[in-house]
Steps between C-alpha positions, in 0.01 A plus 500: 500500500602858571465738207845623399505836321774524236607807300707430188707794376663488159506724194468202260130435447575171321658378823233637734180371334577127511645519849191677634282227346708220643514643850125578494429140400698395807266703723724801557340845490720644227544853367747639252681831466694611193763685699630614835295815533179313417590230752559753780166671419316162497655403837390834645140410410504132587782302666661179380661214685760433231641721227686341210705790363709533187834663561526680165213729411505831317284713731645406841762234548439202722728607786333839527159332487612248765607785730167681460302178555694421818444855628123456447479149644809336646316168537429443131723234342669613182649254247719657237507385141829535320690402192864396501621855439336633816584220746713731713207745519283213629752420769501865600120473523543216750717727712222764478226270626385285205398146603667333200559531128416284197675491163305561182350307333302387805382143538148537646529174696 
């Protein structure tokens, strides 16, 4: 099996910790960033195949982060995480190059 590198980006630590554990148990190489700036820095040091990116974060919003990620590596797949209030933002993210979006709370299966 090919090793898939996943970067999870969300400012909610209670959301990140269990998701990192679950994906790691499923043999994904998984890292976590607490915000957009940290994610961009991490990707500059080590690439990812997939980025799961929250839309609403205090330091850098998801669409800005998406744009920076795609500038760095157009081939990385970005999946946006959104709540009901930011569904239109997620759709805009699709227009800007995101692969897809998921609604919170996320069903790991």
